[in-house]
N, C-alpha and C positions, 0 to 999 in steps of 0.2 A: 504493500500500500504506500509506504513512504517513497519508494522508487517511482511510483506512477506519477507523482506531481500533484495528485488530488489534494493533499493537505494544504497546499498553497493556494488552492482555488475555492475551497468551501470550508464552512464551519459546521460540524455536526450538531444536531439538536437531539437531546435525550428527553423522551416523553415519559411521564408517569403521573397518573392522577390519583393514585392510591393514598389513603391516609396513613399507611404504614409501609412506605417504600423501603427497599433494601438499601439502606444508606451506604453500608460498606461495599456492596456490590456496585453501586453507582460510582463510588470513589475509585474502585479498581477499574471500572470501564473508562473513566476520565483519564486515569493514569495510562491506560493502554492507548487511548487516542493520542495522548500527549507524546508517548514514546514513538508513535507512528508518524509524528511530525505535525499534528494539528496543534496550532498554538492557542486556539480558542475553541470553546464549546458553549452551547446554549442549553438551557433547561426549559422544559415546557410543563407548566402546572395548569391547574384549572380552578376557576372560581365558581363554576356552575356547569351543569350538563354532563357530568361524567359519572353519575351514580345510578342511573337507571333509564331505560329507553322511554318509559312513560312517566317519569318523575315530574310532578307538577310544582312542588315547592323545593327550595334550596336549603339543604342542611349545612349551615355555615361551618359547624365544627369539623365536618369531614374535610372541607376545602381549606380551612385554616390549618389543620394538622398536615395537609399536603404541603402547604407553604413552609411550615416549620421544619418538615423533613428535608425539603430542598435547601433550606438555610443550613441545616446540619451537613448536607453534602457539600455545599459551598465552603463551609468552614474547615472541612477535612480535605479539600482538594488542593492540588498544587497552586501556589500563589499566582494570581493574574491569569488563570486559565478560563475563568467564567466571563463570557462576553455579555450575557444578559439572561433574563427569564421571560419567556413568552407566557403571559398569563391568559390562558384560553378560556372561552366561555361557549361551549358547544350548545347548539340549539336543537340538534337532532342527531341521531346515531348514524343514519344513512339517508339517502334521498327518498326512500320509501317509507320512512318512519314519521310518526306524528311529531310535532314540535314539543319540546320539553323545556321546563324551567325558563320561561320567558324572561327577558331582561328585567322588567320592573320588579318581579319578586326576588331577583338575584342581586339587586343593587346593594343591599346590606352586606352580602357575602363579598362582593367586589370591593367594597370599602374596607372591610376587615382584612381581606387578603392583601390589598395594596398597602394598607397601614402596617401590617405585620412585616411585609417585605421591606418597606421603607425604614422601619424602626429596628429591623433585625430580630424581631420576635414579637410576642404578644404579652401584654400586661394589662393591669387595671387602667393604667394611664392611656394605653392605646384604645381600650374599650370605651373609655370616657370621651376620647377625642372623636371616635367614630360616631358615638351617640350625639355629640354636639354637632358634628358636620351634617348628620342626617336628620337632626331635630327629633331624635328618639329619646324616650325616657328609660327604656330598659331593653338593651340589645340581648337577644337570646342566642347563644352559640350552639348549645347541644339539644335544642328543641326547634321545631318549625316555628318561624316568626308568626306572630298573630297580628 
């Protein structure tokens, strides 16, 4: 792969939307890409649309845990290898499926995930900031928003 010249032309993106990703496995994968000559990699996480084909509401906690797992991968990876994180929000699983988790119900999840990534984690302060930004009195992480 390194002899092909491909690592000078592209940057790989590693996708995983799980709430319990294999952090050590991802770090090893990044190290392998790095040894092959890729100077930068991207991560792809999700703030909505990755938990069920007919999911109507967004469970924020699942997506928050996904961001926190990616932050762990970033902290254990070689320095300066992470180019960025693509925070995805899938609307359907394929072109034949119904729409799931429409954007309006997922905005709190988007806000939580962005703030967690921006702040390098999640805390009571981050929660209060999201509540203030969205004009909410009680952000629910591990239950469906009411």
